[in-house]
C-alpha positions as CSV (number, residue, x, y, z in Angstrom):
1,M,93.0,88.6,118.0
2,T,91.0,88.6,115.7
3,G,87.1,89.8,115.5
4,V,88.6,91.6,119.3
5,I,87.8,95.4,119.2
6,M,91.1,97.1,119.4
7,E,90.2,100.8,120.5
8,E,93.2,102.2,118.8
9,M,93.5,106.1,118.5
10,I,94.8,107.2,115.5
11,M,96.0,110.5,116.4
12,S,96.3,113.1,113.6
13,T,95.2,116.4,112.9
14,R,91.6,115.7,112.7
15,K,89.8,113.5,115.5
16,P,90.7,110.6,117.0
17,R,89.3,107.7,115.7
18,R,88.7,103.9,116.5
19,V,89.9,101.1,114.1
20,T,88.9,97.5,115.1
21,A,91.2,94.4,114.5
22,G,89.6,93.6,111.6
23,E,90.2,97.2,110.0
24,M,93.8,97.2,110.9
25,E,93.8,94.4,109.1
26,I,92.3,95.6,106.0
27,L,95.1,98.8,106.5
28,E,98.0,96.5,106.8
29,V,97.1,94.7,103.4
30,L,96.6,98.8,101.9
31,W,100.3,99.6,103.5
32,R,102.0,96.4,102.1
33,H,100.2,96.4,98.5
34,G,99.6,100.6,98.0
35,G,96.6,100.5,96.0
36,V,94.1,97.5,95.5
37,T,90.6,96.6,94.5
38,L,88.3,95.1,96.9
39,S,89.0,91.6,95.5
40,E,92.8,92.0,95.8
41,A,92.0,93.1,99.0
42,H,89.9,90.0,99.9
43,R,92.7,87.6,98.5
44,S,95.6,89.5,100.3
45,L,94.2,88.4,103.8
46,A,96.1,85.8,105.5
47,R,92.4,84.2,107.1
48,D,89.3,83.0,105.5
49,I,87.0,86.2,105.6
50,G,83.6,87.1,103.5
51,Y,83.9,89.1,100.5
52,T,80.8,91.2,101.9
53,T,83.1,91.5,105.5
54,V,85.9,93.0,103.4
55,Q,83.8,95.6,101.5
56,T,81.9,96.8,104.7
57,R,85.8,97.0,106.6
58,L,86.7,99.2,103.5
59,N,84.0,101.4,103.4
60,R,84.6,102.1,107.1
61,L,88.2,103.1,106.6
62,V,86.9,105.1,103.8
63,D,84.2,106.5,106.0
64,K,86.6,107.6,108.7
65,G,88.9,108.8,106.3
66,L,91.6,106.9,106.9
67,A,91.2,105.0,103.4
68,R,90.5,106.3,100.0
69,R,88.5,105.2,97.5
70,S,89.0,105.6,93.7
71,T,86.5,106.9,91.2
72,E,87.7,105.0,88.7
73,R,86.0,100.6,88.2
74,P,86.8,98.4,89.6
75,A,87.3,101.2,92.7
76,R,91.4,101.2,94.2
77,Y,91.5,101.9,97.7
78,V,94.7,103.2,99.5
79,A,95.8,104.0,103.0
80,A,95.2,107.9,103.9
81,V,97.1,107.5,106.9
82,S,100.9,106.4,107.7
83,Q,101.7,103.4,109.7
84,R,103.7,105.9,112.0
85,E,100.6,107.4,112.5
86,V,98.5,104.6,113.5
87,S,101.8,103.3,115.6
88,A,101.7,106.6,117.4
89,G,97.8,106.3,118.0
90,Q,98.2,102.5,119.9
91,L,101.2,103.2,121.8
92,D,99.1,106.7,122.8
93,L,96.4,104.0,124.3
94,L,98.9,101.6,125.6
95,L,100.4,104.1,127.6
96,K,96.7,105.7,128.4
97,R,95.7,101.9,130.0
98,V,98.6,100.3,132.2
99,S,100.4,104.0,133.0
100,G,97.8,106.2,133.2
101,G,99.5,107.9,130.8
102,S,102.8,108.2,132.5
103,I,105.6,107.2,130.3
104,V,108.0,106.2,132.8
105,P,106.4,102.8,134.4
106,L,106.5,101.7,130.3
107,V,109.8,102.5,129.8
108,A,111.3,101.2,133.3
109,H,109.4,97.9,132.7
110,L,111.0,98.0,129.0
111,V,115.0,98.7,130.3
112,E,114.7,96.4,133.4
113,D,113.0,93.3,132.5
114,R,114.4,92.9,128.5
115,S,117.8,92.5,127.4
116,L,118.7,95.7,125.5
117,S,121.1,95.6,123.3
118,L,123.6,98.3,122.8
119,D,122.5,100.1,119.6
120,E,119.3,99.8,121.6
121,I,120.6,101.8,124.7
122,A,122.4,104.3,122.3
123,Q,119.1,105.3,120.8
124,L,117.4,105.7,124.0
125,K,120.0,107.7,125.1
126,K,119.5,110.1,121.8
127,L,115.9,110.4,122.4
128,I,116.0,111.5,126.0
129,D,118.8,113.6,124.8
130,D,116.7,115.5,122.0
131,A,113.5,115.3,124.6
132,E,115.7,117.6,127.1
133,K,116.7,119.7,124.6
134,N,113.1,120.2,123.5
135,A,112.5,120.8,127.2
136,S,114.6,123.3,127.7
137,K,113.5,125.7,124.7
């Protein structure tokens, strides 16, 4: 999926933002290593990519509010959003794309076309029980 724009919507208290596949790659480095310099981020990527490309992506993440840059030199970058926030945005977008926002077809596919472990089934039941309790409030 490298080079293809993934229109993930990152949900937070602010306006949702699009994140490219390349920006996701950089966010993964930030999550994995905590704070990194531009040079460290460039070295941490699994594939050969231009130094200035990494710099551009880091700057875009800062501009979007998804990363923060320190004032020290060399500047250090840290993620300003959690993996959970990003995952939630990706899953929301996937849900909208494949089932018009309805969760039932997606869950039905996962339950019917995948072998679920007893632990996964128990987790799903708990999620449904919790949802029922919250819906009746």
